N, C-alpha and C positions, 0 to 999 in steps of 0.2 A: 626560487625560494631560498632564503638565507640559511646558512649552515646552522645557526643557533637554534632555529626552529626544529630542524631535523635532529639535532643533538638532544634537545629538551624532550622531544617526543619519543626518543630512543627507537627510531625506525628510519629506514632508508626509503622515504616516501617520494614517489614520483608525482609532482604536482602538475596541473595543466600548464602548458607553455603559453597558451592564449588566455588572457583575461579580458575577453571581449564577447560580444554577441555573435552567434553563428546563424546566418541565414543567407540564402542565395548562393550557397556553396563556398562562402568566404567569411572572414571575421570582420566585425564592424565595432567601432567604438560607439557607445550609446550617444544618441543625438544630443542630449543635454549634458553629456559628460559626467553623469552621476555614477559614483562608485560606492560600494558598501564594503565593510570589513568582515572577513570570515575569521571566526575565532574558535579555537578548539574548546569544546565544552569540558574536556578532561583536564586541561592545564591552564586555560585562560590565555594562551599565547595566540598571537596573530598568525593566520595562515595566508595572509595577503588579501588583496582586494578582489572584488568581483563586480561586474557591471550591473547597474540598475536600469532595466529597460522601462520605458515609459510609453505613452500612447503613440508618440511619434515613431518610436522603434517598431511598435506593433504594426503600424500602417506599412512600413517598409518590408517587414518580414512576411506579412500576409500577402502583399503583392508578389513577393518572390515565391512564396509557397503556392500561389495560384498558378504561376508559370510552371513551377515544378510539377504540379499536379497534372497539367495538360500533357506533359511528357511521360510521367510515370504511369498514368492510367492506360497508356497505349502499349506499355511493355507487356509482352506475353506472360501469362500467369506463371508458367514454369521458369521463365527467365527471372521474374521477380523472386520466385522461390530460391533460385540459385544464389541470388545476391543476398537474400535473407540468411541463408546458411553460411555464406562467407562472413556476414556480420556476427553470427553466433560463434563462429570459429575464432574470430578476433577477440571476442569477449572472453572466451575460454583461455586463450593464450595470455591475456593480460589480467586474468582473474586475481592473482596474488597482489599485484600492484594496486588494483582497484579496491581490494579489500583494505589495504593499508590506508589508502586515501580516505575512504569512508570512515574508517576507525578514528582517524585524526579529526575529521570534519564533523561527524555526527555523534561520536562517542560510543558507538557499539563496538564490542570486542572483536578483534580480527579473526580469531579462530572459528567461532560459530558463524561469522559473517561470510566465510568462504563459500558457504552454500548460496549466497546471494548471486554471485557471478555465474555459478553453475546453473541456477534457476533461470536467470536472465537469458543465458544462451539456449536453454531448453525451449523457452518461448519462441525463439526464432525457428528452431527445428520443427516445433509443433505446428505453428501456423504456416510455415513453408509447406508442410505436408498436406495442408487443407486447401491450397489455392484452387484446385480444380473441383472443389466441393461447393463452390458458391454458385449453385445451379438454379436455373429457373425451371419452369414446367410448362406443359401444353395443357390447354383447357378445351374440352370438347365443345364444338360449336356446330353450326349448320354445315352441310357437306361442302359448300363453296367458300368456307372461311377457315383460316388457321389463326388460332389465338395462343400466344405464348408469353411467358414472363422472362425478364432478364434481371440479373443482379448487377448493379453498377456501384462504383465507389461514391461516397458522399461528396468529397472535395477536400477542403482544408479542415483538418481535425486538430483541436487543441486539447492537450492532456496536461492537467495540473496535478503534481504528485507530492507526496508527503515526505517528511524528514526522517522517518524511522528506518527506511531502507532506501537511501537516496539513489545509489547507482542501479540497484535492481529494478527500481520503479522507473527511473529515467530511461534505461536501456530496454527493459522488458516491455514497457507499455508502448513502445514503438512498433512492436512486431505485428500485432493484429491489424491495426489500420494500414500499415504498409503492405501487408499481404493482400489486403482488399483493394489496393490501388490508390489509396489516399496519400496526400502529403500531410506531414504531422509537425506541429509546433509543440515542443515540450517546455513547460515552465518548471524547472527544478525548485526544490524547497529553498526559501530565502535563508533558512538557518544552516543549510548544508549544501551549497550550490556547486562545489568544486568538481565532484564526480560527473555532474551533468555536462560540464565543459569537456571533460575527458571523453564522454560519449561522442561528442561532435568530432573531437580530434581523431578518435579511433575509427569510427564507422561512417562518419559523414561523407568522406570522399568516395565511398562505394556507390552512392546514390546520385542521380542527376541533381544538379543545382536546384535548391529550393524544396526538395522533397523532405529533408530533415532540417528543422530549425530548433535552436536552443536559446531561449530567452530567460535569463536570470533576472530576479527582481522580487518585488513585493506585491502588495495588494493591487497597486495601480495596473500592473501589466496583467494580472489575473482578471481584473474587471474588464480591461480592454479586450482581451481575448474572448471572454465569455459573452460579451455583448456585441461584438463586431458582426456586421451584416455578412461579411465574406467568410466567416467561420461557420462551417456546416454543422459541426457537432463539438461539444465540449464535454470532457470527462474530468472527474476529480477523485483522487484518493485523499481523504482528509476528514476533518471533523464535521459534525452535523451542522453547527452554525455556518461554517464555510460552505457546506453543501447548499444550504438555504440561500446564501448570498449568490452563489454561482447560478442556481436555478432562477433566482430573480433576474439576474443579468441576462441569462439566456432567453428568458421569456420575452424580452424586447424584440427579438427576431424569430421567436418560435423555433429555435434550433433544438435538435435532439440532445439529450443529456444522458450520461452514464455516471452514476455516483456510487462510490464505495466508501461508506462513512463509518461512524464509530459504533461501538458496542458496549454493552454491560452484560457480558455473557455468563451463562450459568453452567456449572458442572453439577449434575444431579447424581448422588450416590444412594443406591438402594441398600437395604440391610444385608442382602446376600453378597454384596461386593466385597472383594478383598481389601482391607484397610490400607495395606501398603501400596497396592496398585492404585488405589484412589489417591493416596497422598502423593505418590510419584507423578501421577497425571495432573494433579492440581498444581504442582510446582512447575512441571514442564509446560503445562498449558497457560501459565501466567506469563511466560516469555520473560523471565527475570534477566536473561542475558542482555536484553535491550531495555532493562529497567521497566518492564511492563508496558513499554511504548508500542503497543500492538493492538489494532482494532479487534483482533480475534481472541485476545487474552480472556481466560476464564476467571474473571475477577470476583465472581460470586460462587461459592462452593456450598451447595445444599446437601448436607449429610444427615442421613437418618440417625436418630438418637442411639440406636443399637450399636453403631460403629463410630459415632462422632468422636469420642475421646481417643480411640485408637488411631483414627485418621489424623487428628490434630497432633498427637504425639509423633506419628511417623512423618508428618510434614516437616518437623524439625530436622529429621535426619536428611531428608532430600534437599531442603532449602539451604543447608549448611554448605552445599557445593557452590553456591553463588555468593561470591565475595567481590565487592567493588574493587576495581583496579584500573590501571592505565590501559586503555583499550588497544594500544599498539603493541602490547606484549602478548606473545602467544599463549601464556599460561592464564591470562585474565579470563574469568568466567562471567563477569558482570560489568557493564560499562557505566557511562554517565548519562544523566538526563540531558536533553538537547540544549537548554539554556537556563538562565536564571529565572525567567518567568515561569517555566515549567517546574523548576526546582522549588520555588516559593509556593507554587500551587499545590504540589504534592505534600510538602510539609504542612501546609494549611489544612489539607484534608486529613492528615494524620491527627492533628490537634482536634479537628472537628469530630473525628471518630471517638476520641477519648472523652470529649465534652458531652457527647450524646450517650455515653454509657457503655461503649464497646471496650473490650480488653485487648491490649496488645499481647499476642502470644509470642511473636518473634519480631525482631527488628524494631522499627519505629523511629530511627534516628538517622541523621546524616553521617557520612563517613568521617572519622575523626583523625586519621593518620596525617602526618605532615605532608607526605607525598601527594595526597589527594586533596589537600586543603584549598587549592585554587580551582578545583573542578566542582561539578554539580552532581555529587554522589549521594545516594540515599540507600540505606540498607533494604533488603527484601523484607517487607512488612506484612504480617498476617494478623488480622483481628478475629477474635471470637466474641461470643455474646452479642452478635450483631442482629439487628432487626432491619427488615426490609425498608422501613421508612427512614432510616438513617441516610445521610448524604453519601457516606462511603459505599452504601449498597445500592443507591439509586442513581448516582451521577457518574458519568465516565471521568475517571481521574487521569488516565493515560500515564500511569506511573506504577511503581512496584508495590502496590497496596492491594491486598486480597482480603475478602471478607468470607468467613465461614459461618453459615447459618444452619442451625439444628432444626430438623423437621420430624414430625410424627404422622401428620395427616396429609395424604397425598394430594387431595383436592386443594387444600389450603396452600401447600407448597407450590403447586403449579400456578395458583393465583398470584403468588409473590414472584415467581419466576417470570411470568408474562406481564407483570404490572408495569415494568419500565417501558420507555418509549422506543428502546432499541430492540433489534431482533436479528443480530448477525450470526453468531454461532451458539452452539450448545453441545455439551458432552454428557452422555448417559452411561452410568456404570451399573450393570446388573448381569447376573448369569441366567436370568429368566428371559428367554428370547421373546416371548409374547409381550412381557412387560416392557422390554426395550423398544419394540415397535410401537406399542401404544404410547409410550412416553415421547418418542420421536414425532408421532402424529400430533401430540398435544402441545409440545413446546413451540412457541412462536419465534422461529429462527430459520434462516435460509440455508444454514450449513450445519449439519449435525453429525457428531461422531458417536458411535456406540462402542464402549470399552476402548476408547482412545481419545486423543486430542491433539491439536496443533497442526498435524500434517495436512498439507494441501496435496491434492491429486490432480495433476495437469490433465485436463479433459473433463473433470467434474466441475459443474458450474458453481462458482463462488460468488455470493452476494447475500444481501440481507432483506429482512422484512421491515415493515414500519419505517422508522426514521434512520435505519441503517443503510439505506441506499435504494437505488433504482438500477435494474439491469443485473447482468451476470458476466463474470470475467473468468479467464483461465480455461476457456472451453470454446467449442464450436459456435455457441451463441454469441460470444464476444466478437468473433470474426464477422458474423452476420450483422451484428449491430452497426458495423461500419460500412454497410452496404444499404442501398435503397432499391426498392422493387419497381420495375417498369413493365407495363403491359403493352403488348403489340398485337393489333388485330389486322390480319391480312385478308383482303378480298381477292380470292383466287381467280375470279372472273375478269379481273383487270379494271383499269380506271374507267372504262366506258360502260361497265355492267350496271 
């Protein structure tokens, strides 16, 4: 990487040495020689090229992954666990460097993103500790028969990941299927592919050739993986439209899917809740550090009229902590949107909110400083006077735009909360324990916080209702999803009985 890029980004960034596709334990130029340009969303500067994989590359990588699977599946579970822990240790060791690389490539600020490398490493330790729990069972039969089940790996698994946490997703999503004995092909996000290449450089050599593959590129390689007959399972972290496309492709071969998709998540505040705590949670839960580019962001805040004005006032105090800045600087609290398309989309939604009658309480503009003029920066934006039928309250924006809705009637409020097609997360604030549990049972979401928000708890199943996905991750159930069940019936009297 040229010196001028490092100087302009004001960081000592360690870029991947290999700008090629990784499969079969080695690096390969794309068959058609196609390359794309990686551009920093915060400065507009080039970060160099990356390979664009096509169908031809997919065929070669899948063939290598099938060979790797046959070797990896025979490795004893505790030995697999040992290798996984070594991978986790390498990720921890290189955490700071990976943080800087992602900050430059995806626009998220480096300081809060340091948790990404730590979390990715935790995935390896967590799933390594579960390798002996992939157990079958015995089933009572007649006295002369033994019937039992086995858990076996599926084969070659493809995982397509999103741009909002590139390294954490590329590295962390390897852990569960590898622990189960599968080989894995990762497709990093086209908008921020560089840390995916570093994944291969760092931990690829720990595994037998073909067990880990990294194929960068766009829609073509995603479709090739999700439709290929030799891919046993495909997973996605991404948008609902992309999830539908992956599921359509996967249906051609009836392969298993695991989809973690978008959300239009609600925070519900009851009149007995502390306004300042609600405001702080609303701001924290919106994930403004990554410009609201998070599927779990609480982009709709339903506040009872008794505390509505106080909550809106206190939101201003907490939101002031988030100011757009260059993501490679340690002091930056809010980064850039991923690209111009997302930037234009967010600004269009802000204008839509104004046109439909909502009022901008905070923000509402792109960043204006000269230093940020070449990046895709938008202020943290909060609307009040919002109605559920408005686009800003019903469609996933995936940007730093939050809607506050006032409510008085609980039944009407829940009708609005549950009206959207999404059902990923929800947050409930009240001091009434019975009311909290009743609300958690009523809201149509797969992951609910009571008097809290944002935090994920490794071991607790994360996933959504409705259009927000299929399956659960970050838990034992994720590990089991990468296995298939086999039944064995034994005639104890022998072959001639």
